[in-house]
C-alpha positions in Angstrom: -56.2 -6.6 0.7 -55.5 -10.3 0.2 -51.9 -11.5 0.6 -50.1 -14.8 0.9 -48.7 -15.1 4.5 -46.4 -17.5 6.3 -47.7 -19.4 9.2 -45.2 -22.2 9.7 -43.3 -25.0 7.9 -45.3 -25.9 4.8 -48.1 -23.6 5.9 -48.9 -20.6 3.8 -52.3 -19.0 3.8 -54.2 -16.2 2.0 -55.1 -13.7 4.6 -56.8 -10.3 4.6 -54.3 -7.7 5.8 -54.1 -3.9 5.9 -53.5 -2.2 2.5 -50.0 -0.8 2.2 -49.5 3.0 2.4 -46.7 5.4 1.3 -44.2 5.7 4.2 -41.2 7.4 2.6 -41.2 10.0 -0.2 -39.3 7.5 -2.4 -42.1 4.9 -2.0 -44.7 3.8 -4.6 -47.8 1.6 -4.3 -48.3 -0.9 -7.1 -51.4 -2.9 -7.8 -50.1 -6.4 -8.5 -51.3 -8.2 -11.6 -48.9 -11.1 -11.7 -46.5 -12.5 -9.2 -44.3 -15.6 -9.3 -43.5 -18.3 -6.8 -39.7 -18.8 -6.7 -37.6 -21.7 -5.7 -36.2 -19.4 -3.0 -39.7 -19.1 -1.6 -39.6 -22.9 -0.9 -36.6 -22.3 1.4 -39.0 -20.2 3.5 -41.7 -22.8 3.2 -39.3 -25.6 4.3 -36.0 -24.7 6.1 -35.7 -20.9 7.0 -38.7 -20.6 9.3 -36.5 -19.3 12.1 -36.0 -16.1 10.2 -39.6 -15.2 9.5 -42.6 -14.3 11.6 -46.2 -15.6 11.3 -48.2 -13.4 9.1 -45.2 -12.1 7.0 -46.1 -11.5 3.4 -44.2 -13.6 0.9 -43.1 -13.1 -2.7 -40.4 -11.3 -4.6 -41.4 -11.7 -8.3 -44.2 -9.1 -8.8 -45.3 -6.8 -11.6 -48.3 -4.6 -11.8 -49.6 -1.0 -12.3 -48.5 2.0 -10.3 -51.4 3.4 -8.1 -49.6 6.2 -6.1 -46.0 7.6 -5.9 -44.1 9.5 -3.1 -43.0 13.1 -3.6 -39.5 12.2 -4.6 -40.5 9.6 -7.3 -40.3 11.6 -10.5 -39.8 8.8 -13.0 -43.1 7.1 -12.4 -46.7 8.1 -12.4 -50.0 6.3 -11.6 -51.0 4.1 -14.5 -47.5 3.1 -15.4 -47.0 -0.6 -15.9 -43.9 -1.9 -14.0 -41.9 -4.8 -13.0 -40.4 -4.7 -9.4 -36.9 -6.2 -9.0 -36.6 -8.5 -5.9 -33.6 -6.6 -4.5 -34.3 -3.1 -3.2 -31.6 -0.7 -4.4 -31.1 3.1 -4.5 -29.2 3.5 -7.7 -26.8 6.2 -6.5 -24.6 4.6 -3.7 -21.1 3.2 -4.1 -22.3 -0.3 -4.8 -25.2 0.6 -7.1 -22.9 2.8 -9.3 -20.7 -0.3 -9.8 -23.6 -2.5 -10.9 -23.7 -4.4 -7.5 -27.4 -3.5 -6.7 -27.7 -6.6 -4.5 -25.1 -5.0 -2.2 -26.9 -1.5 -2.1 -25.4 0.5 0.8 -28.6 2.4 1.3 -30.7 -0.7 2.0 -28.0 -3.0 3.4 -29.2 -4.9 6.3 -26.2 -4.1 8.4 -27.5 -5.4 11.7 -27.5 -8.8 10.2 -24.3 -8.4 8.2 -26.2 -8.9 4.9 -26.5 -7.2 1.6 -29.4 -5.2 0.1 -32.9 -5.7 1.5 -35.1 -8.0 -0.5 -38.8 -8.1 -1.0 -40.6 -10.8 1.0 -37.5 -12.5 2.3 -36.9 -12.9 6.0 -35.4 -10.8 8.8 -31.9 -11.4 7.3 -32.9 -9.3 4.4 -35.0 -6.6 6.0 -38.3 -8.3 6.5 -39.9 -6.2 3.8 -43.6 -7.2 3.0 -43.5 -9.1 -0.4 -45.3 -9.1 -3.6 -47.7 -12.1 -3.4 -50.5 -9.7 -2.6 -53.0 -7.5 -4.3 -50.9 -4.4 -3.5 -47.3 -3.7 -2.7 -45.3 -0.9 -1.2 -42.2 -0.5 -3.2 -39.3 1.2 -1.4 -36.7 3.2 -3.4 -39.2 3.5 -6.2 -37.3 6.4 -7.7 -34.9 3.8 -9.1 -36.1 0.2 -8.8 -39.2 -0.4 -10.8 -38.8 -1.2 -14.4 -41.3 0.4 -16.8 -42.6 -2.0 -19.5 -44.9 -1.3 -22.4 -48.6 -1.8 -22.5 -50.0 -4.5 -24.7 -48.0 -7.8 -24.4 -49.2 -10.2 -21.6 -47.6 -10.0 -18.1 -45.7 -13.3 -18.9 -43.5 -11.3 -21.3 -42.2 -9.2 -18.5 -42.8 -10.7 -15.0 -39.5 -12.7 -15.2 -37.6 -9.5 -15.3 -38.2 -9.3 -11.5 -35.9 -12.1 -10.8 -35.7 -15.1 -13.1 -34.2 -13.7 -16.4 -31.7 -11.4 -14.7 -30.6 -14.1 -12.3 -30.1 -16.5 -15.2 -28.3 -13.9 -17.3 -25.9 -13.1 -14.4 -25.3 -16.8 -13.8 -24.3 -17.2 -17.5 -22.2 -14.1 -17.5 -20.4 -15.2 -14.3 -19.8 -18.7 -15.9 -17.5 -17.2 -18.5 -18.4 -19.7 -21.2 -16.0 -19.5 -24.1 -17.4 -19.1 -27.6 -18.5 -22.6 -28.8 -17.6 -24.0 -25.2 -19.5 -26.5 -23.2 -21.6 -25.5 -20.1 -23.3 -27.8 -17.7 -26.3 -26.5 -15.8 -27.3 -28.4 -12.6 -30.9 -28.0 -11.8 -33.6 -27.4 -14.4 -36.0 -25.3 -12.4 -36.9 -21.9 -13.8 -33.5 -20.4 -13.3 -31.7 -23.4 -14.7 -34.1 -23.5 -17.8 -33.3 -19.9 -18.6 -29.6 -20.4 -18.0 -29.7 -23.0 -20.7 -31.7 -20.8 -23.1 -29.5 -17.7 -22.4 -26.2 -19.8 -22.8 -27.3 -21.0 -26.2 -28.3 -17.5 -27.2 -24.8 -16.1 -26.1 -23.0 -18.7 -28.1 -22.3 -21.8 -26.1 -21.5 -24.8 -28.3 -23.0 -27.5 -26.1 -25.5 -27.0 -23.2 -26.0 -29.9 -20.9 -28.8 -29.9 -18.3 -28.9 -32.1 -15.3 -32.0 -32.9 -13.1 -34.1 -35.7 -11.9 -37.6 -34.4 -12.6 -39.1 -35.7 -15.8 -41.1 -32.6 -16.6 -38.0 -30.3 -16.2 -35.9 -32.6 -18.3 -38.5 -32.7 -21.1 -38.8 -28.8 -21.0 -35.1 -28.4 -21.3 -34.9 -31.0 -24.1 -37.6 -29.2 -26.0 -35.3 -26.1 -25.9 -32.4 -28.0 -27.6 -30.6 -28.9 -24.4 -28.7 -32.2 -24.0 -30.2 -33.6 -20.8 -29.1 -36.2 -18.3 -31.2 -37.7 -15.6 -29.4 -38.2 -12.3 -31.7 -41.2 -11.5 -30.1 -43.0 -14.4 -26.5 -41.8 -14.2 -24.7 -42.1 -10.8 -21.4 -40.6 -11.8 -22.2 -37.3 -13.6 -18.6 -36.1 -13.7 -17.5 -39.2 -15.6 -20.4 -38.6 -18.0 -19.4 -35.0 -18.6 -15.8 -36.0 -19.2 -16.9 -38.6 -21.6 -18.9 -35.9 -23.5 -16.0 -33.5 -23.6 -13.1 -35.6 -24.8 -12.0 -36.5 -21.2 -11.4 -32.9 -20.2 -14.6 -31.7 -18.4 -17.0 -28.8 -19.0 -15.6 -25.3 -19.6 -18.2 -23.9 -17.3 -20.7 -25.2 -14.7 -23.7 -23.5 -13.3 -25.3 -24.6 -10.0 -28.8 -23.5 -10.2 -29.9 -25.8 -7.2 -28.4 -24.5 -4.0 -29.0 -25.5 -0.4 -31.7 -28.0 -0.8 -30.1 -30.4 -3.2 -31.4 -33.9 -3.4 -29.0 -36.6 -2.6 -27.4 -35.0 0.5 -28.7 -36.8 3.6 -26.4 -35.4 6.1 -27.2 -31.8 5.1 -30.9 -32.6 5.1 -30.9 -34.2 8.5 -29.0 -31.1 9.9 -31.5 -28.8 8.3 -34.5 -30.8 9.7 -33.1 -31.0 13.2 -32.5 -27.3 13.3 -36.1 -26.8 12.2 -37.3 -28.6 15.4 -35.6 -26.1 17.7 -37.3 -22.9 19.0 -36.9 -20.1 16.6 -34.3 -17.9 18.5 -32.0 -21.0 18.9 -32.6 -22.3 15.5 -31.9 -18.8 14.0 -28.5 -18.6 15.9 -27.4 -22.1 14.8 -28.4 -21.4 11.2 -26.5 -18.0 11.1 -23.4 -19.4 12.7 -23.2 -23.2 12.2 -25.6 -24.2 9.4 -24.7 -26.9 6.9 -26.2 -26.9 3.4 -26.9 -30.0 1.2 -23.8 -29.8 -1.0 -24.1 -32.7 -3.4 -24.5 -30.4 -6.4 -21.5 -28.1 -5.7 -19.4 -31.3 -5.2 -20.6 -32.6 -8.5 -19.9 -29.2 -10.1 -16.3 -29.2 -8.9 -15.9 -32.8 -10.3 -17.5 -31.9 -13.7 -15.7 -28.7 -14.5 -12.4 -28.9 -16.4 -9.1 -27.7 -15.1 -9.0 -23.8 -15.3 -12.8 -23.7 -15.7 -15.4 -21.6 -14.0 -18.2 -22.5 -11.7 -21.1 -20.1 -11.3 -23.5 -20.4 -8.3 -26.9 -18.9 -8.7 -28.6 -21.4 -6.3 -29.0 -19.9 -2.9 -26.8 -21.3 0.0 -27.1 -20.4 3.6 -24.5 -22.5 5.5 -21.7 -21.1 7.6 -19.9 -24.4 8.2 -20.1 -25.9 4.7 -17.0 -28.2 4.1 -15.5 -27.4 0.7 -12.8 -29.5 -1.1 -10.3 -26.6 -1.1 -7.4 -28.9 -2.3 -9.4 -29.8 -5.4 -10.5 -26.3 -6.1 -6.9 -25.1 -5.8 -5.4 -27.9 -7.7 -7.8 -27.6 -10.7 -7.4 -23.8 -10.6 -11.1 -23.3 -10.6 -12.8 -19.9 -10.8 -15.8 -19.6 -8.5 -18.3 -16.7 -8.9 -21.6 -16.2 -7.0 -24.0 -13.9 -5.5 -27.6 -12.5 -5.6 -28.5 -11.2 -9.0 -28.0 -7.5 -9.5 -31.3 -7.2 -11.3 -31.0 -3.6 -12.5 -27.5 -4.1 -13.9 -28.8 -6.6 -16.6 -32.0 -5.0 -17.6 -30.5 -3.2 -20.7 -29.2 -6.6 -21.8 -32.4 -8.6 -21.4 -35.1 -6.2 -22.2 -34.6 -6.5 -26.0 -35.1 -10.3 -25.6 -38.4 -10.1 -23.8 -39.7 -7.3 -26.0 -38.8 -9.1 -29.3 -41.8 -10.4 -31.1 -39.9 -13.6 -31.8 -39.6 -14.2 -28.1 -36.1 -15.8 -28.5 -36.0 -16.9 -24.7 -39.5 -18.4 -24.8 -40.9 -16.4 -21.9 -44.5 -16.7 -23.2 -45.9 -20.0 -22.3 -43.0 -20.8 -19.9 -45.3 -20.9 -16.8 -46.8 -24.3 -16.3 -49.5 -22.9 -14.0 -51.3 -19.6 -13.8 -53.6 -19.6 -10.7 -55.7 -17.0 -8.8 -54.0 -15.7 -5.6 -56.6 -17.6 -3.5 -55.0 -20.9 -4.7 -51.6 -20.0 -3.3 -51.5 -22.8 -0.7 -52.2 -25.4 -3.3 -49.6 -23.8 -5.6 -46.9 -23.9 -3.0 -47.7 -27.5 -2.2 -47.5 -28.8 -5.8 -44.4 -26.7 -6.5 -42.6 -28.1 -3.4 -43.7 -31.6 -4.1 -43.1 -31.4 -7.8 -46.6 -32.6 -8.6 -48.9 -31.9 -11.6 -45.9 -30.9 -13.7 -45.3 -27.7 -11.8 -42.1 -26.1 -13.1 -43.2 -22.4 -12.8 -46.3 -21.0 -11.2 -47.6 -17.5 -11.6 -50.3 -16.1 -9.2 -52.9 -13.5 -10.4 -54.0 -11.1 -7.6 -55.9 -9.0 -10.1 -56.5 -8.4 -13.8 -54.0 -6.3 -15.8 
């Protein structure tokens, strides 16, 4: 089969690799019809190369059609149309039973001290082959895959793999009061859906912050108040001015470790990237520093007693945080990988509603054949050609 594979920093290719096979009785094989490129994939493309091997298959936002199931998979059959969550969870352990599927104790990568295994995402999270491919082996298929109806286009459902549940959790964790104000830093796909979901759930004012014109325009078209960081240097002052001097009730950081405007963090990441992989991996695990400009801005912009929700991925172990300000302002901070399965009952009615209240259809700016994945990664990483969300099409539905 064809699959998108990693070959080095900013070097992904479409290779021919062996077809996946059933390994465990809880496995399924899915023929992939659509698969997204996530902002987290760009971390692999850019700064996390020490934790990935040449030839590893990327991707964690797939959907498709079941081809084969293991003997212990009773809820699926060949021909079922499914979305595959990015975290691999069993559904019956202590963590899964508490809605913390991203901490699943059955698939936890204990040798790395990490949570549940993830599709297509480095040795830190199990090094499981990903879904940017023609076929995918899905572990824990007795629980993970989400059956969706035939008929509507893939774009109605593919975001259930990651984007929509991640955004829903970010908004839930943000604890926005009815009619309150929320600020969303970063208007990539997660940030865009955070804005839409916050409005849907009763936020009074939704403010989106970014510096990419296409992203700002997309958010503004959805009724979001937008601020361009290229035009406004002091975002905290701007937010206080818009909220009677108090600050936002809630702030969502949908950017994470590769924030613009953090030269020290960027330099540290680039220097680590020049080291041999074993050394770079150790430094990243024990002494990495993220680009923290967004989280500092979030702490500044949130009101006293407010909540900050982190959905952007961070990977640093020595990140300096302004603990005095966090303590003095009595800020609540919530974060973590999305527990995809926990939120499906909440979000499924929204993506199946004919009115499409979240605007999932037409959200993707690019839909490209799998063979064009190298070009897709390049324009997404460089923010060229208006690329906000890219879907790859390995095969027809």
